[in-house]
N, C-alpha and C positions, 0 to 999 in steps of 0.2 A: 851537594847539600847533605848534611848529616841527618841521622834519624831524629836527633833532638831538635835540630833546626826545623825539620819538616813538621814535627809535632807542635813546636812553638808557633810556626807560621799559621797553621790551620787551627790552633787552639784545641787540638784533639784530646790532650790529657784532661782538660776541663770538661769537655763534652762527654767523654767516656765516663768520667767520675760522676757527672750529673745523671747519666743513664744508669750507672750501677746503684747510686743512691735511690733513684726512683724504683728500681727493681726490688731493693731491700724494703722500702716503704710499702710496696704493693704485696710483699711476701709471695711473689710469684713462684709457682712450682717449676717453671722453665725460664730461668734467668737469661740464658743466651737468646732465646726467642724474644723475650721481653725487651732486652737491651737493643736487639736488632731493630725491632719495631719502633722503639723509642727514638733511636738515632735517625730512622727513616722519616719519622714525623717531624723531626727538628729541621729537616731540609726543605726550604720553600720549593714548591713544585713549579717547574717551567715546562713548556712544550719543547721536546727534544727532536721530534721527527713526526712527519705526517706522510703516510704511505697509502696510496689509493690503488684500487683495482676495479675491473669490470666484473659485475655479477649479473644474474638474471632476476627480474622481478616476478610477481605472481602470474604475469601473462607470458612469461618466457621471453621478455624483451630486456635488453641490457639496461642496467642502471649503475650508479656509482656507489662503491663502498669504501670507507676510509678507516684506517687504523691510526689513531692519534696517540703518540707516545709522550709520556712525561716521565719524570724520575720516580713517579709513584705507580705507574702501570701503563697498560695499553687499553684504549677506549675506542670501541667500534661503533660506526653508524652508517646508515645507507639512505639514499634519497628516494622518496616515493615519486611516482610519475602519473600524470593524467593521460587521457586519450586524445585531448585536443589542446590547442594553445590559442590564445587570443592576443589582440594588440595591446592589452593592458597588463599582461602577465609577464613575469620574469622569464627569460629565455633559457630553455633547456638545451644544452649544447650536445648535438649528435653529429656523427661523422659524415653521414650522407652518402656513404659508399653502398650502392644498392647490392653489390656483390657480397657484402658482409652484414649479416643480420638485417637484411632488407633496408639498409641505410640507417639502422637504429643503434649501431655501436656507439660507445661513449669514450673511446680511447683518447680523444682530444681533451675531454674534460679530465680524465685520469692523468694525462700528461701535465695539464695545467696545475693540478694539485701537487704532483710529485716534483715538478721543476720550478713552480712559481709560488704557489700558496705556502708550501712547506718552508721555503726559504724566508718568506715574509713573517711567518708566525713563530719560528724557532726562537726560544728565549722568552716568549710571552707567558704571563701568568694565566693559567686556564680559568681562574675564577673571574677574570675580567671579561665577561661575555661581550659586552657592548664594544670594548676596544678591539677584541678579536674580530668581531663581525665588521666593524668599521674599517679595519685594516684590509680586509678582503674586498670590501666595497670600493675603497680608495685604489686598490691594486687593479681592479677591473676597469674603473673609470667610465663605465657606460650606465645609462639610466636603468636598463633592464637586465644587467649582468650578462650581456651577450658575449663579452670577451673571454671570460673564464668559464662561464656557464653557471646558471643558477643551481643546477644539479650538483656541480662540483662544490660550490660555496655552501649549499645547504648541508651536504653530508659532513663537511668539516665543521660547520657551526654546531650541528647536533653532537658530534663527537667531542667537541670542546666543552659543550655544556655538561656532558657526562663526566669529563675529566675534572671540571670545576666542582661538581658535586663530590667526587672522590677526594679531592684536595681538602674540602671543608669537612669531610667525613660525615656527610648528611645524605639522606635519600635524594634521588634526582628530583622528585616532585617538590621537596622542601627547598632545594637550591633554586628551582625555577620560581617558587613563591618569593624567595628572598630577593632575587634580582629583578622581579617585577613589582616589588613593594606590596605583595599580598600578605595578609596576616591570617587569613582563614583558609583552610583546606577543605574542599568539597568533592565527594565522589559524584561524577556526572550521571545523569540518566542516559542509558544507552539507547540509541535509535537503531533498532534491528531491522534490516531488510528482510521482508518476507517474500515479495514477488518483484521481479525486475522486468521492465519493458523498455520502451524507447529504442533508440538506434543501436544500442550496444547489446540488445537481447535478441535471441532467435525466435521471437514470437510476434504476434500481431498487436500486442498491447501498446497503445500510444503513451500511456503514463509510464514514466521512467522508473519510479520506485514506489512500492507500497511498504510502509514501515510501521512499527509499533514503538510506543514510548511507555515503558512500565513505570509511570509516575506514582502509582499506588503502592509500590514496594516500600518496605521499611528500611532496606539496606541494599547495597549493590548486589550482594550474593543472591538475594531474593529476586532482584530484577533479572539477573542472569537465568535463574531457574524459570521465571515467567517467559522470558524470551525463547529459551530453548524448547520448553514444552509446547508453546504456541507454534513455533516453527515446525516441530516434528508432527504436531497434530494436523496442521494445514498441509504439510507435505504428504500425509497419508490420505487426506480427504479432498483436497482441492484439485479440480479438473479444469475449470473454466473461470475466467475473470468475472463473469456475471454471477457465478456462485459466490465469489469472494465478497462482492459488495452487499450481498443479501445475508451474510453471516451475522448472527446476533449473539455470538458467544465470546466476543472479545473482552478480556479483562483489562486490556490496556488500550492505547490510543493510536489511531492511524495518522500517518503524516506523509507529506511529500508528493507533489504532482509536478510533472514537467512535460510540456507539449511542444509540438513543432509549429513554428511561426512562418507563414508564407505571405509576404507583403503586409497587408492589413488584416489578414484572416488567420485563424488557427485551424489546422487540418487534423481532425480527430481520427481520420481514417488513413493516415499517411503510411501505415504499415500493412494495411489490408490488401491482399492480392486482387480482390474484386471490388475495390472501392469505386463508388459511383461518382465521387467528386461533389456530392451534395452535402457532406457533413463538415462544411466550413463554418467556423464561428467567429464573430466579431469580438473585440475586446469586451464590449458590453454583454454579449452572449456568455462569454466565459465567466464574467463576474456573477451573472445570474446562476450559472451552473455551479460555481463554487458555493454560493449562498445556499443553494438547495442541498448540496452534498454536506455542508457543515451543519445544516439544520436536521438532516436525516440520519447522519452518522457521527460518531464521536471524533471528528477530525479537529485537531488542535493546532496543526502547523502545516503550512504549504510552502514548499521550496520552489522559487522561481515560477510563480503562477503565470507569468507573462514573459515575452521575449526580453532579452537583456537591454534592448533599446526602447522598449515600450514603457517609458516612464509614466506617461499619462495614466494608463490603466492600473499599474501597480501602485501608484500613489493613491488613487481613488479607492482601490480595494483595501489597502492598508488602513485608510482613514475609517473604514467601517468597523474596525476593531473586532472582527469575527474570530480571528485566530492569529497565531504567530505567522508572520510573513518573512521567510528566510531569503536573504539575497546571496545567491551563489554566482551564476553567470552575470547577474545584475551588478554585483560588486567586484567579483574576481579577486577578492582579498586585497584590492588596490586602495591605498589611502585616499587618492583623489576621488575615486568612485564612492568610497564610504563617506567622504566629506559632502559630496553632492546629495547622497541619499539621506544623510542626517539633516541637511539644510532643507530638503524638499519633503521630508517625512515619507520617503519612498518605501521603506520596509522597517521592520523592528527587530531584526536578528541578522547576525553575520555568520556565514559558513566559512570557517577558517581552513584554508588549504595552504600548508606551509610552503610547498614547492612553488606556489604562485608569487611568493615574496622572496624567499632565498636565504633568510637568516632567522635565528631564534629571536634576536632583538627586534626585528621588524614585526614578527608575529606578536610579540608582547605589546608592541606599540599599537597595532590595529585593534587588538582585543581591548586595550585601554580606551581607544576611541569609541568602540561599541559600548563598553560598560558605562562610560561617561554619559551616554545618551539613554542609559537604562535599557539597552537592547539585550536580547538573548544572544548567546554565543554557542555555536555548534562546532567543536573541533572535529575535523573530518579527515578520514583516510582518502586514498586515491584508488583508482581501478588497478594501477600498477603498484602493488604494495610489496613489502618485504617482511621478514620476521622481526624487524626492528619495532619495539613497542613504545618508542619515545612519546607518541601522541597521548598515550595513557597517562604518563607522568605529567605531560603538559596540561592536560585537561584538569587534573587535580591541582597542580601548582597555580594555575590561572583561575581556578574556581569557575570554569566555563559553564558548568551546569548541564551541558549536553555533549555527547560524543557520538559520532556516526562512524562506525567501523565495520559495517556490513552485517551479513547474517551470522548467527552463532554457529558457524562451521568454517572449515579450512584454516590451516595453520597461520597464515599471514593475518587473518582477522582475529582469531582466538588469541594470538600473541598479545594483542591490545587488551582484550577483555580479561584474559588470565592475569595480566599484570595489574589490572584494577582490583581483581580479587585479592592479590597479594598485598596491595597497598592498603585495602580495607582491613585485612587481617593485621598488618603491621601497625596501623593506627589504633586498633583495638577500640577501647571506649571513647576515644577521641574522633572516631570516624563519623563523618556526617554525610548522609546521602541526600542529594538535591531533592528528590521526590517531588512534592507539590510545588516546591520553589525552583523548579528547573529553569524558569525564565529569569528569575531574579537573583540567582546565586552570584 
Protein backbone atom coordinates (compact mmCIF):
# COMPACT_ATOMS: atom_id res chain seq x y z
CA UNK A 1 0.00 0.00 0.00
CA UNK A 2 1.39 3.36 -1.06
CA UNK A 3 1.50 6.41 1.20
CA UNK A 4 -1.30 8.05 -0.78
CA UNK A 5 -3.45 4.92 -0.58
CA UNK A 6 -2.90 4.79 3.19
CA UNK A 7 -3.83 8.47 3.56
CA UNK A 8 -6.94 7.97 1.44
CA UNK A 9 -8.04 4.83 3.27
CA UNK A 10 -8.00 6.51 6.66
CA UNK A 11 -9.00 9.99 5.37
CA UNK A 12 -5.95 11.37 7.12
CA UNK A 13 -5.49 14.35 4.83
CA UNK A 14 -8.98 15.64 5.66
CA UNK A 15 -8.59 15.03 9.38
CA UNK A 16 -5.22 16.77 9.51
CA UNK A 17 -6.60 19.69 7.53
CA UNK A 18 -9.51 20.02 9.97
CA UNK A 19 -7.07 20.02 12.89
CA UNK A 20 -4.87 22.68 11.28
CA UNK A 21 -7.90 24.88 10.55
CA UNK A 22 -9.04 24.53 14.17
CA UNK A 23 -5.57 25.57 15.37
CA UNK A 24 -5.64 28.64 13.14
CA UNK A 25 -9.11 29.66 14.35
CA UNK A 26 -7.99 29.24 17.97
CA UNK A 27 -4.84 31.31 17.33
CA UNK A 28 -3.00 28.85 19.55
CA UNK A 29 0.59 29.70 20.51
CA UNK A 30 1.51 25.99 20.30
CA UNK A 31 -0.07 24.60 17.11
CA UNK A 32 1.65 21.21 17.31
CA UNK A 33 0.25 20.54 20.79
CA UNK A 34 -3.17 21.84 19.77
CA UNK A 35 -3.30 19.68 16.64
CA UNK A 36 -2.18 16.64 18.63
CA UNK A 37 -4.93 17.14 21.21
CA UNK A 38 -7.49 17.88 18.52
CA UNK A 39 -6.69 14.64 16.71
CA UNK A 40 -6.83 12.70 19.96
CA UNK A 41 -10.27 14.03 20.81
CA UNK A 42 -11.52 13.08 17.38
CA UNK A 43 -10.92 9.40 18.11
CA UNK A 44 -13.78 7.65 19.95
CA UNK A 45 -12.37 6.10 23.11
CA UNK A 46 -12.57 2.37 23.74
CA UNK A 47 -11.20 0.11 26.43
CA UNK A 48 -7.94 -1.36 25.18
CA UNK A 49 -6.63 -3.18 28.25
CA UNK A 50 -7.51 -3.97 31.87
CA UNK A 51 -4.62 -4.83 34.18
CA UNK A 52 -5.06 -5.74 37.86
CA UNK A 53 -2.71 -6.21 40.79
CA UNK A 54 -2.85 -6.99 44.49
CA UNK A 55 -2.27 -4.05 46.85
CA UNK A 56 -2.86 -3.55 50.59
CA UNK A 57 -5.76 -1.69 52.15
CA UNK A 58 -5.70 0.53 55.24
CA UNK A 59 -5.64 -2.55 57.51
CA UNK A 60 -2.66 -4.09 55.75
CA UNK A 61 -4.94 -6.69 54.13
CA UNK A 62 -4.82 -7.38 50.38
CA UNK A 63 -7.32 -5.87 47.99
CA UNK A 64 -7.66 -5.43 44.22
CA UNK A 65 -6.36 -2.48 42.21
CA UNK A 66 -7.06 -2.01 38.51
CA UNK A 67 -5.55 0.05 35.70
CA UNK A 68 -8.07 0.40 32.89
CA UNK A 69 -6.53 1.57 29.62
CA UNK A 70 -8.28 3.45 26.84
CA UNK A 71 -6.81 5.31 23.92
CA UNK A 72 -7.29 8.46 26.02
CA UNK A 73 -5.32 7.37 29.10
CA UNK A 74 -5.01 5.00 32.05
CA UNK A 75 -7.57 5.07 34.89
CA UNK A 76 -6.92 3.49 38.26
CA UNK A 77 -9.34 2.25 40.94
CA UNK A 78 -9.29 -0.06 43.93
CA UNK A 79 -11.90 -2.04 45.84
CA UNK A 80 -12.68 -1.24 49.49
CA UNK A 81 -13.38 -4.08 51.90
CA UNK A 82 -15.35 -4.67 55.10
CA UNK A 83 -14.55 -6.75 58.16
CA UNK A 84 -17.47 -9.15 57.80
CA UNK A 85 -19.63 -10.63 55.10
CA UNK A 86 -23.24 -11.75 55.24
CA UNK A 87 -25.56 -14.00 53.29
CA UNK A 88 -27.09 -11.05 51.43
CA UNK A 89 -23.83 -9.44 50.32
CA UNK A 90 -21.86 -9.83 47.12
CA UNK A 91 -18.94 -12.22 47.58
CA UNK A 92 -15.42 -10.90 48.02
CA UNK A 93 -13.12 -13.44 46.39
CA UNK A 94 -10.06 -14.36 48.48
CA UNK A 95 -7.56 -17.17 47.98
CA UNK A 96 -7.93 -18.87 51.37
CA UNK A 97 -4.29 -20.00 51.59
CA UNK A 98 -3.50 -19.50 55.30
CA UNK A 99 0.19 -19.42 54.49
CA UNK A 100 -0.18 -16.24 52.44
CA UNK A 101 -1.58 -13.11 54.06
CA UNK A 102 -3.45 -15.39 56.49
CA UNK A 103 -5.70 -16.54 53.68
CA UNK A 104 -6.62 -13.02 52.58
CA UNK A 105 -4.69 -12.69 49.31
CA UNK A 106 -6.75 -11.79 46.24
CA UNK A 107 -4.66 -13.26 43.46
CA UNK A 108 -7.59 -15.28 42.10
CA UNK A 109 -9.60 -12.09 41.72
CA UNK A 110 -6.62 -10.40 40.05
CA UNK A 111 -6.27 -13.33 37.65
CA UNK A 112 -9.98 -13.17 36.81
CA UNK A 113 -9.57 -9.55 35.77
CA UNK A 114 -6.42 -10.07 33.75
CA UNK A 115 -7.62 -13.20 31.95
CA UNK A 116 -11.43 -12.97 31.77
CA UNK A 117 -12.81 -9.50 32.46
CA UNK A 118 -10.18 -7.75 30.35
CA UNK A 119 -10.98 -9.88 27.32
CA UNK A 120 -14.71 -9.28 27.73
CA UNK A 121 -14.42 -5.49 27.97
CA UNK A 122 -11.81 -4.71 25.31
CA UNK A 123 -13.38 -2.56 22.60
CA UNK A 124 -16.24 -1.29 24.80
CA UNK A 125 -17.08 2.41 25.11
CA UNK A 126 -16.15 3.53 28.66
CA UNK A 127 -19.05 6.00 28.75
CA UNK A 128 -21.54 3.13 28.67
CA UNK A 129 -21.33 2.28 32.37
CA UNK A 130 -24.46 0.13 32.54
CA UNK A 131 -23.34 -2.00 29.58
CA UNK A 132 -19.88 -2.52 31.06
CA UNK A 133 -21.27 -3.53 34.43
CA UNK A 134 -23.83 -5.85 32.85
CA UNK A 135 -21.12 -7.51 30.75
CA UNK A 136 -19.23 -8.41 33.94
CA UNK A 137 -22.39 -9.60 35.69
CA UNK A 138 -23.22 -11.81 32.70
CA UNK A 139 -19.67 -13.15 32.65
CA UNK A 140 -19.84 -14.05 36.33
CA UNK A 141 -23.25 -15.78 36.04
CA UNK A 142 -23.79 -16.03 39.83
CA UNK A 143 -26.25 -14.08 41.95
CA UNK A 144 -23.61 -12.75 44.36
CA UNK A 145 -20.62 -12.45 41.98
CA UNK A 146 -18.88 -15.41 43.56
CA UNK A 147 -17.25 -16.64 40.35
CA UNK A 148 -15.20 -13.56 39.43
CA UNK A 149 -15.41 -11.87 42.83
CA UNK A 150 -17.27 -8.69 43.72
CA UNK A 151 -13.91 -7.12 44.60
CA UNK A 152 -12.68 -7.78 41.06
CA UNK A 153 -15.85 -6.50 39.41
CA UNK A 154 -16.13 -3.39 41.58
CA UNK A 155 -12.56 -2.23 40.98
CA UNK A 156 -13.08 -2.51 37.23
CA UNK A 157 -16.49 -0.81 37.42
CA UNK A 158 -15.06 2.20 39.25
CA UNK A 159 -12.09 2.44 36.88
CA UNK A 160 -14.46 2.36 33.90
CA UNK A 161 -16.52 5.16 35.47
CA UNK A 162 -13.40 7.31 35.72
CA UNK A 163 -12.54 6.52 32.09
CA UNK A 164 -16.06 7.47 31.04
CA UNK A 165 -15.75 10.86 32.69
CA UNK A 166 -12.42 11.45 30.95
CA UNK A 167 -13.88 10.53 27.57
CA UNK A 168 -16.68 13.07 28.07
CA UNK A 169 -14.16 15.60 29.39
CA UNK A 170 -16.24 16.28 32.49
CA UNK A 171 -15.47 15.87 36.21
CA UNK A 172 -16.16 12.44 37.64
CA UNK A 173 -19.04 13.68 39.81
CA UNK A 174 -20.69 15.27 36.76
CA UNK A 175 -20.40 12.02 34.79
CA UNK A 176 -22.00 10.13 37.70
CA UNK A 177 -24.83 12.67 37.80
CA UNK A 178 -25.32 12.24 34.04
CA UNK A 179 -25.55 8.44 34.08
CA UNK A 180 -27.83 8.48 37.13
CA UNK A 181 -30.18 11.10 35.70
CA UNK A 182 -29.39 13.70 38.37
CA UNK A 183 -29.57 17.36 37.48
CA UNK A 184 -28.47 18.85 40.81
CA UNK A 185 -25.10 18.52 42.49
CA UNK A 186 -24.94 18.64 46.30
CA UNK A 187 -21.95 18.56 48.65
CA UNK A 188 -22.82 16.06 51.42
CA UNK A 189 -22.78 16.63 55.16
CA UNK A 190 -19.83 14.58 56.47
CA UNK A 191 -20.42 12.17 59.38
CA UNK A 192 -17.16 12.34 61.32
CA UNK A 193 -16.26 9.48 63.66
CA UNK A 194 -15.14 10.81 67.05
CA UNK A 195 -15.07 7.69 69.22
CA UNK A 196 -15.18 4.07 68.09
CA UNK A 197 -16.26 1.07 70.13
CA UNK A 198 -17.93 -2.25 69.41
CA UNK A 199 -16.13 -5.41 68.42
CA UNK A 200 -13.54 -3.66 66.21
CA UNK A 201 -12.16 -1.34 68.92
CA UNK A 202 -9.81 -2.15 71.76
CA UNK A 203 -11.95 -0.61 74.50
CA UNK A 204 -15.00 -1.56 76.57
CA UNK A 205 -17.46 0.67 74.74
CA UNK A 206 -20.47 -1.29 73.46
CA UNK A 207 -21.54 1.46 71.08
CA UNK A 208 -19.75 1.06 67.77
CA UNK A 209 -19.46 4.71 66.73
CA UNK A 210 -20.08 8.17 68.11
CA UNK A 211 -20.17 10.64 65.23
CA UNK A 212 -21.01 14.26 64.52
CA UNK A 213 -22.89 15.86 61.62
CA UNK A 214 -22.01 19.53 61.02
CA UNK A 215 -25.40 20.39 59.52
CA UNK A 216 -25.11 24.00 60.68
CA UNK A 217 -22.16 24.75 58.41
CA UNK A 218 -22.73 27.01 55.42
CA UNK A 219 -20.36 25.15 53.11
CA UNK A 220 -18.38 21.92 53.08
CA UNK A 221 -15.12 23.69 53.86
CA UNK A 222 -16.65 25.03 57.06
CA UNK A 223 -18.01 21.58 57.91
CA UNK A 224 -14.49 20.18 57.64
CA UNK A 225 -13.19 22.85 59.98
CA UNK A 226 -15.93 22.07 62.49
CA UNK A 227 -15.19 18.36 62.35
CA UNK A 228 -11.43 18.75 62.65
CA UNK A 229 -11.57 21.23 65.51
CA UNK A 230 -14.10 19.13 67.44
CA UNK A 231 -12.06 15.99 66.87
CA UNK A 232 -8.85 17.54 68.18
CA UNK A 233 -10.64 19.23 71.06
CA UNK A 234 -12.08 15.92 72.23
CA UNK A 235 -8.81 14.12 71.60
CA UNK A 236 -7.16 16.39 74.12
CA UNK A 237 -9.89 16.32 76.78
CA UNK A 238 -11.80 13.06 76.53
CA UNK A 239 -10.78 10.26 78.89
CA UNK A 240 -13.93 8.28 79.52
CA UNK A 241 -17.17 7.52 77.69
CA UNK A 242 -19.22 8.83 80.63
CA UNK A 243 -17.48 12.20 80.23
CA UNK A 244 -18.46 12.23 76.55
CA UNK A 245 -22.20 11.89 77.07
CA UNK A 246 -22.18 14.75 79.58
CA UNK A 247 -20.41 17.20 77.29
CA UNK A 248 -22.52 20.23 76.43
CA UNK A 249 -20.17 21.94 74.02
CA UNK A 250 -21.20 20.23 70.79
CA UNK A 251 -21.88 22.63 67.92
CA UNK A 252 -22.88 19.73 65.72
CA UNK A 253 -24.91 16.59 66.13
CA UNK A 254 -24.23 13.10 67.40
CA UNK A 255 -25.14 10.00 65.40
CA UNK A 256 -24.90 6.21 65.24
CA UNK A 257 -25.32 3.51 67.82
CA UNK A 258 -24.74 -0.21 67.29
CA UNK A 259 -25.08 -2.91 69.96
CA UNK A 260 -24.67 -6.69 70.30
CA UNK A 261 -27.77 -8.86 70.08
CA UNK A 262 -28.01 -12.19 71.97
CA UNK A 263 -31.17 -14.14 71.33
CA UNK A 264 -33.97 -11.79 72.33
CA UNK A 265 -31.82 -9.51 74.49
CA UNK A 266 -29.24 -6.80 73.89
CA UNK A 267 -26.04 -7.03 75.96
CA UNK A 268 -24.73 -3.58 76.85
CA UNK A 269 -21.84 -5.06 78.81
CA UNK A 270 -20.57 -7.46 76.17
CA UNK A 271 -17.11 -5.88 76.17
CA UNK A 272 -16.71 -5.40 79.89
CA UNK A 273 -14.16 -7.80 81.48
CA UNK A 274 -16.12 -7.80 84.75
CA UNK A 275 -19.62 -7.91 83.36
CA UNK A 276 -22.23 -9.19 85.78
CA UNK A 277 -24.60 -10.43 83.12
CA UNK A 278 -27.31 -8.17 84.49
CA UNK A 279 -27.24 -5.44 81.83
CA UNK A 280 -29.38 -7.22 79.26
CA UNK A 281 -32.04 -5.13 77.52
CA UNK A 282 -35.14 -6.22 75.67
CA UNK A 283 -36.12 -4.54 72.41
CA UNK A 284 -38.66 -2.49 74.35
CA UNK A 285 -35.98 -1.47 76.84
CA UNK A 286 -33.75 -0.32 73.99
CA UNK A 287 -36.55 1.79 72.52
CA UNK A 288 -37.00 3.53 75.86
CA UNK A 289 -33.23 4.06 76.11
CA UNK A 290 -33.09 5.61 72.66
CA UNK A 291 -36.06 7.85 73.45
CA UNK A 292 -34.32 9.10 76.58
CA UNK A 293 -31.02 9.70 74.76
CA UNK A 294 -32.70 11.58 71.92
CA UNK A 295 -34.59 13.72 74.43
CA UNK A 296 -31.50 14.53 76.50
CA UNK A 297 -28.92 14.98 73.70
CA UNK A 298 -28.97 16.32 70.13
CA UNK A 299 -29.02 12.89 68.50
CA UNK A 300 -30.51 13.13 65.01
CA UNK A 301 -29.61 9.76 63.51
CA UNK A 302 -29.14 6.20 64.76
CA UNK A 303 -27.61 3.50 62.59
CA UNK A 304 -28.79 -0.08 63.11
CA UNK A 305 -30.49 0.49 66.50
CA UNK A 306 -31.44 -3.21 66.55
CA UNK A 307 -30.19 -6.53 65.21
CA UNK A 308 -30.43 -7.00 61.45
CA UNK A 309 -33.26 -9.54 61.86
CA UNK A 310 -35.13 -7.65 64.59
CA UNK A 311 -37.63 -6.16 62.17
CA UNK A 312 -40.38 -5.79 64.76
CA UNK A 313 -38.54 -3.34 66.98
CA UNK A 314 -36.85 -1.34 64.24
CA UNK A 315 -40.22 -0.81 62.53
CA UNK A 316 -41.81 0.43 65.75
CA UNK A 317 -38.88 2.70 66.57
CA UNK A 318 -38.89 4.19 63.05
CA UNK A 319 -42.61 4.87 63.33
CA UNK A 320 -41.96 7.18 66.29
CA UNK A 321 -40.24 9.68 64.00
CA UNK A 322 -37.71 10.64 66.67
CA UNK A 323 -34.66 10.64 64.40
CA UNK A 324 -33.25 9.27 61.18
CA UNK A 325 -33.01 5.48 61.37
CA UNK A 326 -30.24 4.23 59.07
CA UNK A 327 -30.24 0.67 57.76
CA UNK A 328 -26.75 -0.82 57.49
CA UNK A 329 -26.72 -4.50 58.50
CA UNK A 330 -30.52 -4.33 58.29
CA UNK A 331 -30.33 -3.60 54.55
CA UNK A 332 -26.80 -4.67 53.53
CA UNK A 333 -27.26 -2.43 50.46
CA UNK A 334 -29.29 -5.36 49.08
CA UNK A 335 -32.21 -4.48 46.77
CA UNK A 336 -34.45 -7.23 48.20
CA UNK A 337 -33.80 -6.10 51.78
CA UNK A 338 -34.41 -2.48 50.74
CA UNK A 339 -37.71 -3.47 49.11
CA UNK A 340 -38.84 -5.18 52.31
CA UNK A 341 -37.77 -2.22 54.44
CA UNK A 342 -39.69 0.22 52.25
CA UNK A 343 -42.74 -2.04 52.24
CA UNK A 344 -42.72 -2.39 56.03
CA UNK A 345 -41.43 1.14 56.83
CA UNK A 346 -38.56 -0.42 58.77
CA UNK A 347 -36.16 2.53 58.46
CA UNK A 348 -35.86 5.83 56.62
CA UNK A 349 -32.26 5.94 55.43
CA UNK A 350 -29.85 3.75 53.45
CA UNK A 351 -26.19 3.24 54.27
CA UNK A 352 -24.60 2.59 50.88
CA UNK A 353 -21.54 0.31 50.83
CA UNK A 354 -20.49 -0.23 47.24
CA UNK A 355 -18.56 -3.44 47.82
CA UNK A 356 -21.75 -5.14 49.04
CA UNK A 357 -23.19 -4.63 45.55
CA UNK A 358 -20.23 -4.85 43.20
CA UNK A 359 -20.89 -2.26 40.48
CA UNK A 360 -21.45 1.46 40.06
CA UNK A 361 -24.70 0.79 38.21
CA UNK A 362 -26.15 -1.24 41.07
CA UNK A 363 -25.15 1.47 43.54
CA UNK A 364 -27.02 4.04 41.46
CA UNK A 365 -30.07 1.77 41.34
CA UNK A 366 -30.35 1.23 45.10
CA UNK A 367 -29.87 4.95 45.76
CA UNK A 368 -32.76 5.62 43.38
CA UNK A 369 -34.86 3.10 45.31
CA UNK A 370 -34.10 4.95 48.55
CA UNK A 371 -34.69 8.40 47.08
CA UNK A 372 -38.02 7.32 45.60
CA UNK A 373 -39.13 6.58 49.18
CA UNK A 374 -37.80 9.97 50.37
CA UNK A 375 -35.17 8.25 52.47
CA UNK A 376 -31.87 9.73 53.49
CA UNK A 377 -28.77 8.24 51.85
CA UNK A 378 -25.37 7.87 53.53
CA UNK A 379 -22.54 6.98 51.15
CA UNK A 380 -20.13 5.00 53.33
CA UNK A 381 -16.48 4.01 53.36
CA UNK A 382 -15.34 0.64 54.71
CA UNK A 383 -12.88 -0.32 57.43
CA UNK A 384 -10.58 -1.66 54.71
CA UNK A 385 -10.07 1.49 52.64
CA UNK A 386 -7.56 2.75 50.09
CA UNK A 387 -6.53 6.20 48.94
CA UNK A 388 -9.13 5.98 46.14
CA UNK A 389 -11.48 8.95 46.59
CA UNK A 390 -14.28 7.66 44.33
CA UNK A 391 -17.06 7.77 46.95
CA UNK A 392 -16.53 11.54 47.31
CA UNK A 393 -17.49 12.09 43.67
CA UNK A 394 -20.25 9.49 44.01
CA UNK A 395 -21.85 11.33 46.93
CA UNK A 396 -21.89 14.61 44.98
CA UNK A 397 -23.05 13.06 41.70
CA UNK A 398 -25.90 11.20 43.41
CA UNK A 399 -26.73 14.15 45.71
CA UNK A 400 -26.74 11.71 48.61
CA UNK A 401 -26.70 14.48 51.22
CA UNK A 402 -24.56 12.49 53.65
CA UNK A 403 -21.15 10.80 53.55
CA UNK A 404 -19.49 8.65 56.17
CA UNK A 405 -15.74 8.49 55.65
CA UNK A 406 -14.37 8.21 59.18
CA UNK A 407 -12.52 10.62 61.44
CA UNK A 408 -10.78 13.70 59.96
CA UNK A 409 -7.40 11.96 60.10
CA UNK A 410 -5.42 9.25 58.19
CA UNK A 411 -4.75 9.35 54.51
CA UNK A 412 -7.38 6.89 53.28
CA UNK A 413 -10.10 8.92 55.03
CA UNK A 414 -8.83 12.37 54.16
CA UNK A 415 -8.55 11.34 50.51
CA UNK A 416 -12.36 11.46 50.41
CA UNK A 417 -12.77 14.65 52.43
CA UNK A 418 -10.02 16.48 50.53
CA UNK A 419 -11.60 15.53 47.22
CA UNK A 420 -14.87 17.07 48.41
CA UNK A 421 -12.98 20.27 49.24
CA UNK A 422 -11.62 20.28 45.68
CA UNK A 423 -15.06 19.69 44.20
CA UNK A 424 -16.55 22.56 46.22
CA UNK A 425 -13.78 24.86 45.01
CA UNK A 426 -14.28 23.72 41.42
CA UNK A 427 -18.04 24.34 41.56
CA UNK A 428 -17.46 27.82 42.97
CA UNK A 429 -20.67 29.84 43.17
CA UNK A 430 -22.62 26.80 41.97
CA UNK A 431 -21.59 24.72 45.01
CA UNK A 432 -24.50 23.70 47.22
CA UNK A 433 -23.86 22.24 50.68
CA UNK A 434 -26.63 19.93 51.98
CA UNK A 435 -26.60 21.50 55.46
CA UNK A 436 -30.06 21.50 57.02
CA UNK A 437 -31.39 19.57 54.01
CA UNK A 438 -29.04 16.63 54.66
CA UNK A 439 -31.91 14.11 54.67
CA UNK A 440 -33.83 15.55 51.74
CA UNK A 441 -31.06 16.20 49.19
